[in-house]
C-alpha positions as CSV (number, residue, x, y, z in Angstrom):
1,M,0.0,0.0,0.0
2,N,2.8,2.4,0.9
3,V,4.5,1.8,-2.5
4,K,1.2,2.4,-4.3
5,K,0.7,5.7,-2.5
6,Q,4.3,6.8,-3.4
7,L,3.7,6.0,-7.0
8,L,0.4,8.1,-7.1
9,I,2.2,11.0,-5.4
10,A,5.0,10.8,-7.9
11,A,2.6,10.8,-10.8
12,G,0.8,13.8,-9.4
13,L,4.0,15.7,-9.1
14,A,5.0,14.9,-12.7
15,G,1.6,16.2,-13.9
16,S,2.2,19.4,-12.0
17,V,5.6,19.9,-13.6
18,V,4.2,19.4,-17.1
19,A,1.3,21.8,-16.4
20,G,3.8,24.4,-15.1
21,Q,5.9,24.0,-18.3
22,Q,2.9,24.4,-20.5
23,A,1.9,27.6,-18.6
24,A,5.5,28.9,-19.0
25,N,5.3,28.4,-22.8
26,A,2.2,30.6,-23.1
27,D,2.4,34.0,-24.6
28,Q,4.4,36.4,-22.5
29,V,4.1,40.0,-23.4
30,Q,5.6,42.9,-21.6
31,K,6.6,46.5,-22.2
32,H,10.1,48.0,-21.8
33,T,11.2,51.6,-21.9
34,V,14.5,52.1,-23.7
35,A,17.3,53.4,-21.5
36,A,20.4,55.2,-22.6
37,G,22.9,53.0,-24.4
38,E,20.5,50.1,-25.0
39,T,20.3,48.4,-28.4
40,L,17.8,46.0,-30.0
41,S,20.5,43.3,-30.0
42,A,21.1,43.7,-26.3
43,L,17.4,43.7,-25.5
44,A,16.8,40.7,-27.7
45,S,19.5,38.8,-25.7
46,R,18.2,40.1,-22.4
47,F,14.5,39.1,-23.0
48,N,15.3,35.8,-24.8
49,T,13.9,36.9,-28.2
50,T,15.3,38.0,-31.5
51,V,16.0,41.4,-33.2
52,A,13.7,40.5,-36.0
53,Q,10.8,39.8,-33.6
54,L,11.4,43.1,-31.8
55,A,11.6,45.1,-35.0
56,K,8.4,43.4,-36.4
57,D,6.3,43.8,-33.3
58,N,7.3,47.5,-32.9
59,Q,7.3,48.3,-36.6
60,I,11.0,49.5,-36.5
61,Q,12.4,50.1,-40.0
62,N,16.0,50.5,-39.0
63,V,17.1,48.0,-36.3
64,D,20.1,50.2,-35.6
65,Q,18.0,53.2,-34.5
66,I,16.1,53.2,-31.2
67,Y,15.9,56.2,-28.9
68,Q,15.9,56.7,-25.1
69,G,12.4,56.7,-23.6
70,Q,10.9,54.7,-26.5
71,E,8.4,52.1,-25.3
72,L,8.8,48.7,-26.8
73,I,6.5,45.6,-26.7
74,I,8.6,42.6,-25.8
75,G,7.4,39.1,-26.8
76,V,9.4,36.2,-25.4
77,A,10.1,33.8,-28.1
78,N,8.4,30.4,-27.8
79,N,11.0,27.6,-28.3
80,N,8.3,25.2,-29.4
81,Q,8.0,25.4,-33.1
82,Q,4.5,25.2,-34.5
83,A,3.3,22.0,-36.0
84,S,2.9,23.7,-39.3
85,G,6.6,24.2,-39.6
86,Q,6.6,20.9,-41.4
87,T,4.0,19.4,-43.7
88,T,4.1,15.7,-44.3
89,Q,1.6,14.5,-46.8
90,T,1.8,11.5,-49.2
91,A,-0.1,11.3,-52.5
92,T,0.1,8.1,-54.4
93,Q,-0.8,7.5,-58.0
94,S,-4.6,8.0,-58.3
95,G,-4.6,8.6,-54.5
96,N,-6.8,10.9,-52.3
97,Y,-6.0,13.8,-49.9
98,R,-8.2,15.0,-47.1
99,V,-8.4,18.8,-46.9
100,Q,-6.8,20.3,-43.7
101,S,-7.5,23.7,-42.0
102,G,-5.9,26.5,-44.1
103,D,-5.6,24.4,-47.3
104,T,-6.4,26.1,-50.7
105,L,-6.5,24.6,-54.1
106,W,-3.6,26.9,-55.0
107,S,-1.4,25.6,-52.1
108,L,-2.3,22.0,-52.8
109,S,-1.5,22.4,-56.5
110,K,2.0,23.6,-55.6
111,K,2.4,20.9,-53.0
112,F,1.4,18.0,-55.3
113,G,2.7,19.3,-58.6
114,V,-0.7,19.6,-60.3
115,S,-2.6,22.6,-61.7
116,V,-5.6,24.2,-59.9
117,D,-7.7,23.6,-63.0
118,Q,-6.9,19.9,-63.0
119,L,-7.7,19.6,-59.3
120,A,-11.0,21.4,-59.8
121,Q,-12.0,19.3,-62.8
122,Q,-11.1,16.0,-61.2
123,N,-13.2,16.8,-58.1
124,N,-16.1,18.6,-59.8
125,I,-15.3,21.8,-58.0
126,K,-17.1,24.7,-59.6
127,D,-15.6,27.5,-57.4
128,A,-11.8,27.0,-57.0
129,N,-11.8,29.4,-54.1
130,Q,-14.1,27.2,-52.0
131,I,-13.0,23.9,-50.4
132,F,-13.8,22.7,-46.9
133,V,-12.0,21.0,-44.1
134,G,-12.4,17.2,-44.3
135,Q,-13.2,17.2,-48.0
136,S,-11.6,14.3,-49.9
137,L,-9.8,15.3,-53.1
138,Q,-8.6,12.9,-55.8
139,L,-5.0,13.5,-56.9
140,T,-4.8,11.6,-60.2
141,G,-1.3,12.0,-61.7
142,A,0.3,13.2,-58.4
143,S,3.0,10.9,-57.0
144,Q,4.9,12.9,-54.5
145,T,5.9,12.7,-50.8
146,T,6.6,16.0,-49.1
147,A,8.2,16.3,-45.7
148,Q,9.9,19.7,-45.8
149,P,9.7,23.0,-43.9
150,A,7.0,25.3,-45.1
151,E,9.7,27.9,-45.8
152,S,11.3,25.5,-48.4
153,Q,8.0,25.1,-50.1
154,A,7.5,28.8,-50.2
155,S,10.9,29.3,-51.8
156,S,10.0,26.8,-54.5
157,Q,6.7,28.6,-55.1
158,A,8.5,32.0,-55.3
159,A,10.8,30.6,-58.0
160,T,7.8,29.3,-60.0
161,Q,6.0,32.6,-59.6
162,S,9.1,34.6,-60.8
163,Q,8.9,32.7,-64.1
164,A,5.2,33.5,-64.7
165,P,5.5,37.2,-65.5
166,A,8.1,36.4,-68.2
167,S,5.7,34.0,-70.0
168,Q,2.8,36.4,-69.6
169,A,4.9,39.3,-71.0
170,A,5.8,37.1,-74.0
171,T,2.1,36.4,-74.6
172,S,1.3,40.1,-74.5
173,Q,4.1,40.9,-76.9
174,A,2.9,38.2,-79.3
175,S,-0.7,39.6,-79.2
176,A,0.6,43.1,-79.8
177,S,2.8,41.9,-82.8
178,Q,-0.2,40.1,-84.4
179,S,-2.4,43.2,-84.0
180,Q,0.3,45.4,-85.6
181,A,0.8,42.9,-88.4
182,A,-2.9,42.8,-89.1
183,T,-3.0,46.6,-89.1
184,S,-0.1,47.0,-91.5
185,Q,-1.8,44.8,-94.1
186,A,-4.6,47.3,-94.6
187,P,-4.1,49.6,-97.7
188,A,-3.6,53.2,-96.7
189,S,-5.6,54.5,-99.6
190,Q,-8.8,52.7,-98.5
191,A,-10.7,54.7,-95.8
192,P,-12.9,51.7,-94.6
193,A,-9.8,49.5,-94.2
194,S,-8.1,52.3,-92.2
195,Q,-11.1,52.6,-89.9
196,A,-11.1,48.9,-89.4
197,A,-7.3,49.0,-88.5
198,T,-8.1,51.8,-86.0
199,Q,-10.8,49.6,-84.4
200,V,-8.3,46.7,-84.2
201,Q,-5.7,48.8,-82.5
202,S,-8.3,50.2,-80.0
203,T,-9.5,46.6,-79.2
204,A,-6.0,45.4,-78.8
205,A,-5.2,48.3,-76.5
206,S,-8.3,47.5,-74.4
207,Q,-7.3,43.9,-74.2
208,S,-3.8,44.8,-73.2
209,V,-5.1,46.9,-70.3
210,Q,-7.3,44.0,-69.1
211,T,-4.3,41.6,-69.4
212,T,-2.1,44.0,-67.4
213,N,-4.8,44.3,-64.6
214,L,-5.2,40.5,-64.6
215,D,-1.4,40.0,-64.4
216,Y,-1.2,42.5,-61.4
217,D,-4.0,40.7,-59.5
218,Q,-2.3,37.3,-60.1
219,A,1.0,38.7,-59.0
220,E,-0.6,40.2,-55.8
221,Q,-2.3,36.9,-55.0
222,Q,0.9,34.9,-55.6
223,A,2.9,37.3,-53.4
224,L,0.3,37.1,-50.6
225,Q,0.3,33.3,-50.7
226,T,4.1,33.2,-50.7
227,I,4.2,35.3,-47.5
228,I,1.5,33.0,-45.9
229,M,3.6,29.9,-46.7
230,K,6.8,31.5,-45.3
231,E,5.1,32.7,-42.1
232,S,2.8,29.8,-41.2
233,G,2.5,27.2,-44.0
234,G,-1.2,28.3,-44.2
235,N,-2.0,27.0,-40.7
236,V,-4.6,29.1,-39.0
237,N,-3.4,27.8,-35.6
238,A,0.3,28.5,-36.2
239,R,1.9,30.2,-33.2
240,N,5.4,31.5,-32.6
241,G,5.7,33.3,-29.4
242,I,3.3,36.2,-29.5
243,Y,2.7,35.8,-33.2
244,F,-0.4,34.0,-34.4
245,G,-2.3,32.8,-37.5
246,I,-1.5,32.5,-41.2
247,G,0.0,36.0,-41.2
248,Q,1.8,35.7,-37.8
249,L,0.4,39.0,-36.6
250,S,1.3,40.4,-33.2
251,P,-1.3,41.1,-30.5
252,T,-1.0,44.8,-31.3
253,L,-1.7,44.3,-35.0
254,R,-4.5,41.8,-34.2
255,A,-6.1,44.3,-31.9
256,R,-6.1,46.8,-34.8
257,Y,-6.9,44.7,-37.8
258,G,-8.6,41.6,-36.4
259,G,-7.6,38.0,-37.1
260,N,-7.8,36.7,-33.5
261,S,-10.2,33.9,-34.5
262,T,-9.1,30.7,-36.3
263,D,-11.3,31.5,-39.3
264,Y,-9.0,31.6,-42.4
265,Q,-10.9,34.4,-44.1
266,D,-10.9,36.5,-41.0
267,Q,-7.1,36.1,-40.7
268,L,-6.6,36.7,-44.4
269,Q,-8.6,40.0,-44.3
270,A,-6.6,41.2,-41.3
271,M,-3.3,40.4,-43.0
272,K,-4.4,42.2,-46.2
273,A,-5.4,45.3,-44.2
274,Y,-2.1,45.4,-42.5
275,I,-0.1,44.9,-45.7
276,Q,-2.2,47.6,-47.5
277,D,-1.6,50.2,-44.6
278,R,2.1,49.5,-44.3
279,Y,3.4,48.5,-47.8
280,G,0.6,49.4,-50.2
281,S,0.8,46.0,-52.0
282,A,1.6,42.4,-51.3
283,Q,4.4,42.5,-53.8
284,A,6.1,45.3,-51.8
285,A,5.6,43.3,-48.5
286,L,7.1,40.2,-50.1
287,A,10.1,42.2,-51.3
288,H,10.7,43.5,-47.7
289,H,10.2,39.9,-46.4
290,L,12.8,38.5,-48.8
291,Q,15.3,41.2,-47.7
292,Y,14.7,41.2,-43.9
293,N,13.0,37.8,-43.3
294,W,9.9,39.6,-41.8
295,Y,7.2,41.9,-43.1
């Protein structure tokens, strides 16, 4: 009986230690007023965080410039990496995939090497922007096992995206050349033919504007998705210290723009609002991220 009691007491103490560790890993946010001679590097070391996190949470453009009396929000870094840091999914020939929280057809097409149109057609999806958690998708033609950090996936996506504008530009140039060739064939002496050529040029110009707008929207969407994959892998529950969600927004930014829920669209809209206010476009935000590793 004494041995049994001792074992129960030991188990209880172990549970208390685990609970204490879990509580210690929760978000710890505090404020610090900069004193004379302090630097972000010294403060990062002092509070067990990083210079990048301090700069991001306090919207500091130049990490070498802070001033005495400045009030900083300090978020203690969480050493536990979020589960979304790695994605391990296996798709066999003619296999199926069950949709997870934060998945989109776009992200799945990049993950499994198939096009969005192919995924939508194979699974009778009318709206490529709407899939739901738990939905089973057929992945015919995909034979790939991925077990790599979300950041590596995002790098591959960025490389693919950088090739897209070149091909689109070539298409636009080809269309413009065809329109000019058609125009040059019309005899200058014939008024009706000249009017027809003018109409062709006007139509081509209108189509070029529409193509440019479409290219910009696609580039914005691709830049936004690249940032999401770099920050969280598309996981709405991703957490790193004080940063949370697909956009890894700080408590200050979530208080301003929203995104505190685990709803993907809510977090996406909050992320877009923040990017618009600070950078003006997702492409500008991505350029900053690629340079400083935060946005």
